[in-house]
A tleap script that builds the chain and sets N, CA, C and O, in Angstrom:
source leaprc.protein.ff14SB
mol = sequence {
  NMET ASN GLU SER GLU ALA LEU ASP ILE ALA
  PHE GLN ALA ILE ARG ALA THR LEU LEU VAL
  SER GLY PRO ILE MET VAL VAL GLY LEU ILE
  VAL GLY LEU VAL ILE ALA VAL PHE GLN ALA
  LEU THR GLN ILE GLN GLU ALA THR LEU THR
  PHE VAL PRO ARG ILE LEU VAL VAL PHE ALA
  SER LEU LEU VAL PHE LEU PRO PHE MET LEU
  ALA VAL LEU THR ASP LEU MET GLN PHE VAL
  MET ASP LYS VAL VAL SER LEU CGLY
}
set mol.1.N position { -6.453 48.640 0.621 }
set mol.1.CA position { -5.611 47.499 0.209 }
set mol.1.C position { -6.312 46.806 -0.926 }
set mol.1.O position { -7.493 46.473 -0.832 }
set mol.2.N position { -5.575 46.584 -2.011 }
set mol.2.CA position { -6.188 45.880 -3.132 }
set mol.2.C position { -5.754 44.390 -3.041 }
set mol.2.O position { -5.035 43.964 -2.138 }
set mol.3.N position { -6.242 43.650 -4.035 }
set mol.3.CA position { -6.001 42.169 -4.066 }
set mol.3.C position { -4.511 41.883 -4.243 }
set mol.3.O position { -3.981 40.966 -3.616 }
set mol.4.N position { -3.849 42.635 -5.068 }
set mol.4.CA position { -2.389 42.490 -5.316 }
set mol.4.C position { -1.568 42.614 -4.070 }
set mol.4.O position { -0.663 41.819 -3.819 }
set mol.5.N position { -1.890 43.624 -3.286 }
set mol.5.CA position { -1.108 43.767 -2.025 }
set mol.5.C position { -1.438 42.675 -0.983 }
set mol.5.O position { -0.566 42.248 -0.226 }
set mol.6.N position { -2.687 42.239 -0.958 }
set mol.6.CA position { -3.030 41.201 -0.065 }
set mol.6.C position { -2.363 39.866 -0.399 }
set mol.6.O position { -1.902 39.121 0.466 }
set mol.7.N position { -2.342 39.605 -1.743 }
set mol.7.CA position { -1.636 38.362 -2.228 }
set mol.7.C position { -0.165 38.478 -1.989 }
set mol.7.O position { 0.470 37.459 -1.717 }
set mol.8.N position { 0.431 39.655 -2.069 }
set mol.8.CA position { 1.846 39.834 -1.870 }
set mol.8.C position { 2.236 39.542 -0.375 }
set mol.8.O position { 3.250 38.910 -0.082 }
set mol.9.N position { 1.380 40.034 0.519 }
set mol.9.CA position { 1.554 39.820 1.923 }
set mol.9.C position { 1.369 38.312 2.217 }
set mol.9.O position { 2.164 37.762 2.980 }
set mol.10.N position { 0.379 37.631 1.658 }
set mol.10.CA position { 0.113 36.255 1.851 }
set mol.10.C position { 1.303 35.411 1.301 }
set mol.10.O position { 1.681 34.415 1.917 }
set mol.11.N position { 1.889 35.809 0.143 }
set mol.11.CA position { 3.000 35.130 -0.423 }
set mol.11.C position { 4.185 35.223 0.502 }
set mol.11.O position { 4.876 34.232 0.741 }
set mol.12.N position { 4.425 36.419 1.029 }
set mol.12.CA position { 5.621 36.603 1.874 }
set mol.12.C position { 5.489 35.815 3.157 }
set mol.12.O position { 6.472 35.300 3.691 }
set mol.13.N position { 4.189 35.722 3.677 }
set mol.13.CA position { 3.921 34.976 4.941 }
set mol.13.C position { 4.207 33.540 4.713 }
set mol.13.O position { 4.807 32.912 5.585 }
set mol.14.N position { 3.806 32.935 3.550 }
set mol.14.CA position { 3.952 31.506 3.266 }
set mol.14.C position { 5.423 31.259 3.056 }
set mol.14.O position { 5.953 30.222 3.453 }
set mol.15.N position { 6.091 32.224 2.424 }
set mol.15.CA position { 7.548 31.992 2.201 }
set mol.15.C position { 8.198 32.014 3.511 }
set mol.15.O position { 9.038 31.148 3.756 }
set mol.16.N position { 7.896 32.932 4.409 }
set mol.16.CA position { 8.553 32.887 5.738 }
set mol.16.C position { 8.247 31.635 6.512 }
set mol.16.O position { 9.115 31.116 7.214 }
set mol.17.N position { 7.067 31.151 6.406 }
set mol.17.CA position { 6.736 29.931 7.127 }
set mol.17.C position { 7.561 28.770 6.587 }
set mol.17.O position { 8.030 27.955 7.381 }
set mol.18.N position { 7.760 28.655 5.287 }
set mol.18.CA position { 8.509 27.612 4.714 }
set mol.18.C position { 10.031 27.734 5.110 }
set mol.18.O position { 10.713 26.751 5.401 }
set mol.19.N position { 10.494 29.009 5.096 }
set mol.19.CA position { 11.899 29.226 5.405 }
set mol.19.C position { 12.183 28.943 6.929 }
set mol.19.O position { 13.266 28.468 7.273 }
set mol.20.N position { 11.250 29.226 7.783 }
set mol.20.CA position { 11.436 29.072 9.186 }
set mol.20.C position { 11.352 27.550 9.535 }
set mol.20.O position { 12.190 27.039 10.278 }
set mol.21.N position { 10.355 26.859 9.000 }
set mol.21.CA position { 10.091 25.467 9.389 }
set mol.21.C position { 11.049 24.510 8.553 }
set mol.21.O position { 11.408 23.438 9.041 }
set mol.22.N position { 11.427 24.882 7.381 }
set mol.22.CA position { 12.210 24.012 6.544 }
set mol.22.C position { 13.495 23.335 7.092 }
set mol.22.O position { 13.670 22.121 6.988 }
set mol.23.N position { 14.349 24.138 7.653 }
set mol.23.CA position { 15.576 23.563 8.176 }
set mol.23.C position { 15.216 22.479 9.276 }
set mol.23.O position { 15.780 21.384 9.277 }
set mol.24.N position { 14.335 22.797 10.133 }
set mol.24.CA position { 14.044 21.941 11.231 }
set mol.24.C position { 13.440 20.668 10.694 }
set mol.24.O position { 13.773 19.588 11.181 }
set mol.25.N position { 12.517 20.751 9.655 }
set mol.25.CA position { 11.949 19.548 9.135 }
set mol.25.C position { 12.962 18.672 8.383 }
set mol.25.O position { 12.868 17.445 8.399 }
set mol.26.N position { 13.933 19.327 7.723 }
set mol.26.CA position { 14.926 18.606 7.021 }
set mol.26.C position { 15.815 17.877 7.982 }
set mol.26.O position { 16.162 16.720 7.740 }
set mol.27.N position { 16.211 18.538 9.109 }
set mol.27.CA position { 17.057 17.875 10.097 }
set mol.27.C position { 16.310 16.673 10.721 }
set mol.27.O position { 16.900 15.616 10.943 }
set mol.28.N position { 14.969 16.858 11.007 }
set mol.28.CA position { 14.183 15.756 11.542 }
set mol.28.C position { 14.097 14.584 10.594 }
set mol.28.O position { 14.190 13.423 10.993 }
set mol.29.N position { 13.909 14.927 9.280 }
set mol.29.CA position { 13.849 13.891 8.318 }
set mol.29.C position { 15.143 13.087 8.226 }
set mol.29.O position { 15.108 11.857 8.179 }
set mol.30.N position { 16.267 13.766 8.199 }
set mol.30.CA position { 17.572 13.063 8.095 }
set mol.30.C position { 17.825 12.256 9.261 }
set mol.30.O position { 18.267 11.118 9.100 }
set mol.31.N position { 17.589 12.720 10.454 }
set mol.31.CA position { 17.803 11.919 11.667 }
set mol.31.C position { 16.842 10.758 11.696 }
set mol.31.O position { 17.236 9.669 12.114 }
set mol.32.N position { 15.613 10.925 11.280 }
set mol.32.CA position { 14.663 9.815 11.229 }
set mol.32.C position { 15.134 8.690 10.199 }
set mol.32.O position { 15.023 7.493 10.463 }
set mol.33.N position { 15.654 9.159 9.038 }
set mol.33.CA position { 16.084 8.093 8.078 }
set mol.33.C position { 17.341 7.448 8.579 }
set mol.33.O position { 17.509 6.254 8.329 }
set mol.34.N position { 18.297 8.153 9.303 }
set mol.34.CA position { 19.495 7.495 9.876 }
set mol.34.C position { 19.103 6.497 10.909 }
set mol.34.O position { 19.679 5.411 10.970 }
set mol.35.N position { 18.119 6.835 11.742 }
set mol.35.CA position { 17.682 5.896 12.758 }
set mol.35.C position { 16.977 4.719 12.188 }
set mol.35.O position { 17.145 3.594 12.659 }
set mol.36.N position { 16.161 4.965 11.147 }
set mol.36.CA position { 15.475 3.831 10.581 }
set mol.36.C position { 16.439 2.848 9.865 }
set mol.36.O position { 16.229 1.635 9.886 }
set mol.37.N position { 17.491 3.399 9.237 }
set mol.37.CA position { 18.527 2.501 8.627 }
set mol.37.C position { 19.273 1.734 9.703 }
set mol.37.O position { 19.514 0.536 9.559 }
set mol.38.N position { 19.645 2.422 10.792 }
set mol.38.CA position { 20.256 1.762 11.945 }
set mol.38.C position { 19.355 0.662 12.508 }
set mol.38.O position { 19.833 -0.428 12.823 }
set mol.39.N position { 18.076 0.937 12.635 }
set mol.39.CA position { 17.206 -0.131 13.228 }
set mol.39.C position { 17.046 -1.255 12.198 }
set mol.39.O position { 16.960 -2.412 12.608 }
set mol.40.N position { 17.002 -0.989 10.893 }
set mol.40.CA position { 16.895 -2.035 9.909 }
set mol.40.C position { 18.168 -2.906 9.900 }
set mol.40.O position { 18.074 -4.124 9.747 }
set mol.41.N position { 19.312 -2.315 10.057 }
set mol.41.CA position { 20.645 -3.051 10.063 }
set mol.41.C position { 20.787 -3.842 11.267 }
set mol.41.O position { 21.273 -4.971 11.205 }
set mol.42.N position { 20.379 -3.304 12.415 }
set mol.42.CA position { 20.658 -4.026 13.678 }
set mol.42.C position { 19.402 -4.892 14.166 }
set mol.42.O position { 19.514 -5.719 15.071 }
set mol.43.N position { 18.271 -4.655 13.540 }
set mol.43.CA position { 17.045 -5.291 13.889 }
set mol.43.C position { 16.638 -4.984 15.341 }
set mol.43.O position { 16.015 -5.810 16.008 }
set mol.44.N position { 16.991 -3.814 15.804 }
set mol.44.CA position { 16.489 -3.343 17.090 }
set mol.44.C position { 15.248 -2.544 16.847 }
set mol.44.O position { 15.257 -1.520 16.164 }
set mol.45.N position { 14.151 -3.046 17.437 }
set mol.45.CA position { 12.837 -2.402 17.254 }
set mol.45.C position { 12.338 -1.759 18.519 }
set mol.45.O position { 11.292 -2.118 19.059 }
set mol.46.N position { 13.095 -0.818 18.971 }
set mol.46.CA position { 12.733 -0.045 20.299 }
set mol.46.C position { 12.029 1.283 19.833 }
set mol.46.O position { 12.511 2.039 18.990 }
set mol.47.N position { 10.919 1.463 20.434 }
set mol.47.CA position { 10.103 2.690 20.134 }
set mol.47.C position { 10.797 3.983 20.527 }
set mol.47.O position { 10.813 4.958 19.776 }
set mol.48.N position { 11.382 3.966 21.747 }
set mol.48.CA position { 12.015 5.164 22.231 }
set mol.48.C position { 13.327 5.559 21.424 }
set mol.48.O position { 13.784 6.703 21.423 }
set mol.49.N position { 13.853 4.540 20.774 }
set mol.49.CA position { 15.089 4.787 19.904 }
set mol.49.C position { 14.725 5.729 18.752 }
set mol.49.O position { 15.582 6.447 18.238 }
set mol.50.N position { 13.430 5.721 18.345 }
set mol.50.CA position { 13.141 6.598 17.144 }
set mol.50.C position { 12.816 8.003 17.642 }
set mol.50.O position { 13.061 8.940 16.882 }
set mol.51.N position { 12.291 8.241 18.836 }
set mol.51.CA position { 11.809 9.485 19.282 }
set mol.51.C position { 12.885 10.311 20.009 }
set mol.51.O position { 13.081 11.479 19.671 }
set mol.52.N position { 13.537 9.772 20.933 }
set mol.52.CA position { 14.467 10.487 21.794 }
set mol.52.C position { 15.583 11.170 21.034 }
set mol.52.O position { 15.773 12.369 21.238 }
set mol.53.N position { 16.352 10.489 20.155 }
set mol.53.CA position { 17.394 11.155 19.369 }
set mol.53.C position { 16.848 12.240 18.495 }
set mol.53.O position { 17.440 13.313 18.376 }
set mol.54.N position { 15.674 11.958 17.856 }
set mol.54.CA position { 15.124 12.942 17.045 }
set mol.54.C position { 14.684 14.228 17.725 }
set mol.54.O position { 14.858 15.329 17.204 }
set mol.55.N position { 14.134 14.057 18.854 }
set mol.55.CA position { 13.727 15.228 19.713 }
set mol.55.C position { 14.957 16.034 20.103 }
set mol.55.O position { 14.972 17.260 19.999 }
set mol.56.N position { 15.950 15.352 20.538 }
set mol.56.CA position { 17.203 16.010 20.963 }
set mol.56.C position { 17.874 16.794 19.845 }
set mol.56.O position { 18.336 17.916 20.050 }
set mol.57.N position { 17.925 16.171 18.621 }
set mol.57.CA position { 18.548 16.803 17.515 }
set mol.57.C position { 17.719 17.902 17.041 }
set mol.57.O position { 18.298 18.900 16.610 }
set mol.58.N position { 16.406 17.863 17.058 }
set mol.58.CA position { 15.505 18.914 16.652 }
set mol.58.C position { 15.703 20.113 17.610 }
set mol.58.O position { 15.812 21.244 17.136 }
set mol.59.N position { 15.752 19.904 18.911 }
set mol.59.CA position { 15.947 20.983 19.865 }
set mol.59.C position { 17.317 21.691 19.660 }
set mol.59.O position { 17.449 22.910 19.762 }
set mol.60.N position { 18.338 20.816 19.360 }
set mol.60.CA position { 19.704 21.445 19.122 }
set mol.60.C position { 19.692 22.199 17.814 }
set mol.60.O position { 20.341 23.238 17.701 }
set mol.61.N position { 18.958 21.697 16.804 }
set mol.61.CA position { 18.941 22.448 15.555 }
set mol.61.C position { 18.110 23.726 15.717 }
set mol.61.O position { 18.370 24.706 15.018 }
set mol.62.N position { 17.107 23.745 16.626 }
set mol.62.CA position { 16.411 24.975 16.899 }
set mol.62.C position { 17.292 26.063 17.462 }
set mol.62.O position { 17.132 27.248 17.166 }
set mol.63.N position { 18.254 25.614 18.306 }
set mol.63.CA position { 19.194 26.550 18.871 }
set mol.63.C position { 20.182 27.102 17.826 }
set mol.63.O position { 20.625 28.250 17.872 }
set mol.64.N position { 20.493 26.198 16.881 }
set mol.64.CA position { 21.381 26.603 15.840 }
set mol.64.C position { 20.763 27.607 14.836 }
set mol.64.O position { 21.353 28.610 14.435 }
set mol.65.N position { 19.470 27.221 14.460 }
set mol.65.CA position { 18.834 28.028 13.395 }
set mol.65.C position { 18.009 29.189 13.946 }
set mol.65.O position { 17.378 29.924 13.186 }
set mol.66.N position { 18.016 29.353 15.281 }
set mol.66.CA position { 17.222 30.409 15.815 }
set mol.66.C position { 17.574 31.818 15.295 }
set mol.66.O position { 16.666 32.586 14.978 }
set mol.67.N position { 18.857 32.172 15.200 }
set mol.67.CA position { 19.178 33.486 14.550 }
set mol.67.C position { 18.630 33.706 13.159 }
set mol.67.O position { 18.124 34.779 12.827 }
set mol.68.N position { 18.743 32.657 12.346 }
set mol.68.CA position { 18.161 32.726 10.969 }
set mol.68.C position { 16.667 32.841 11.019 }
set mol.68.O position { 16.091 33.646 10.286 }
set mol.69.N position { 16.028 32.084 11.839 }
set mol.69.CA position { 14.556 32.156 11.961 }
set mol.69.C position { 14.170 33.565 12.396 }
set mol.69.O position { 13.263 34.161 11.816 }
set mol.70.N position { 14.802 34.070 13.345 }
set mol.70.CA position { 14.480 35.423 13.853 }
set mol.70.C position { 14.701 36.445 12.721 }
set mol.70.O position { 13.901 37.369 12.572 }
set mol.71.N position { 15.715 36.303 11.965 }
set mol.71.CA position { 15.982 37.252 10.847 }
set mol.71.C position { 14.814 37.156 9.802 }
set mol.71.O position { 14.330 38.185 9.332 }
set mol.72.N position { 14.389 35.970 9.462 }
set mol.72.CA position { 13.331 35.834 8.468 }
set mol.72.C position { 12.014 36.427 9.056 }
set mol.72.O position { 11.313 37.138 8.336 }
set mol.73.N position { 11.665 36.163 10.310 }
set mol.73.CA position { 10.455 36.701 10.852 }
set mol.73.C position { 10.522 38.226 10.973 }
set mol.73.O position { 9.529 38.917 10.744 }
set mol.74.N position { 11.742 38.762 11.347 }
set mol.74.CA position { 11.886 40.194 11.409 }
set mol.74.C position { 11.724 40.823 10.071 }
set mol.74.O position { 11.093 41.876 9.974 }
set mol.75.N position { 12.268 40.231 9.006 }
set mol.75.CA position { 12.079 40.760 7.716 }
set mol.75.C position { 10.571 40.788 7.233 }
set mol.75.O position { 10.078 41.722 6.601 }
set mol.76.N position { 9.904 39.627 7.620 }
set mol.76.CA position { 8.428 39.566 7.253 }
set mol.76.C position { 7.705 40.685 7.983 }
set mol.76.O position { 6.891 41.373 7.367 }
set mol.77.N position { 7.966 40.899 9.270 }
set mol.77.CA position { 7.300 41.929 10.057 }
set mol.77.C position { 7.612 43.358 9.525 }
set mol.77.O position { 6.752 44.239 9.547 }
set mol.78.N position { 8.798 43.550 9.072 }
set mol.78.CA position { 9.159 44.824 8.519 }
set mol.78.C position { 8.414 45.073 7.244 }
set mol.78.O position { 7.907 46.171 7.014 }
set mol.79.N position { 8.340 44.025 6.378 }
set mol.79.CA position { 7.597 44.111 5.135 }
set mol.79.C position { 6.122 44.465 5.390 }
set mol.79.O position { 5.552 45.349 4.751 }
set mol.80.N position { 5.530 43.741 6.346 }
set mol.80.CA position { 4.114 43.988 6.683 }
set mol.80.C position { 3.907 45.445 7.187 }
set mol.80.O position { 2.980 46.138 6.769 }
set mol.81.N position { 4.770 45.857 8.065 }
set mol.81.CA position { 4.726 47.218 8.625 }
set mol.81.C position { 4.892 48.267 7.534 }
set mol.81.O position { 4.211 49.292 7.549 }
set mol.82.N position { 5.774 48.021 6.608 }
set mol.82.CA position { 5.925 48.972 5.460 }
set mol.82.C position { 4.597 49.059 4.654 }
set mol.82.O position { 4.150 50.128 4.239 }
set mol.83.N position { 4.013 47.875 4.468 }
set mol.83.CA position { 2.752 47.911 3.726 }
set mol.83.C position { 1.679 48.635 4.515 }
set mol.83.O position { 0.897 49.364 3.904 }
set mol.84.N position { 1.584 48.486 5.837 }
set mol.84.CA position { 0.652 49.227 6.636 }
set mol.84.C position { 0.869 50.702 6.625 }
set mol.84.O position { -0.068 51.494 6.519 }
set mol.85.N position { 2.179 51.079 6.741 }
set mol.85.CA position { 2.457 52.496 6.708 }
set mol.85.C position { 2.116 53.161 5.361 }
set mol.85.O position { 1.670 54.307 5.306 }
set mol.86.N position { 2.340 52.403 4.290 }
set mol.86.CA position { 2.065 52.926 2.946 }
set mol.86.C position { 0.539 53.147 2.739 }
set mol.86.O position { 0.112 53.960 1.919 }
set mol.87.N position { -0.278 52.363 3.546 }
set mol.87.CA position { -1.753 52.489 3.288 }
set mol.87.C position { -2.253 53.731 4.010 }
set mol.87.O position { -3.229 54.352 3.588 }
set mol.88.N position { -1.563 54.099 5.128 }
set mol.88.CA position { -2.079 55.197 5.925 }
set mol.88.C position { -1.662 56.515 5.495 }
set mol.88.O position { -2.045 57.513 6.105 }
savepdb mol mol.pdb
quit
């Protein structure tokens, strides 16, 4: 394996990491912003109000995005296995 192939695998791994984690992070960010605006408007400063809805929505979005995440990780594994087979 040369440097070019190693960098290609590393690039694909980083790309897969961003694609898998991105949607969940965006959903968490949006829910956090909505809750922060709600707290600022109502002046309710309850600590559990920030965490519980965000956790529930992140878990729900995990269920929604799970097929996409699985497809991305499967493509990455197929790419890596193709590289391994081509070396041997």
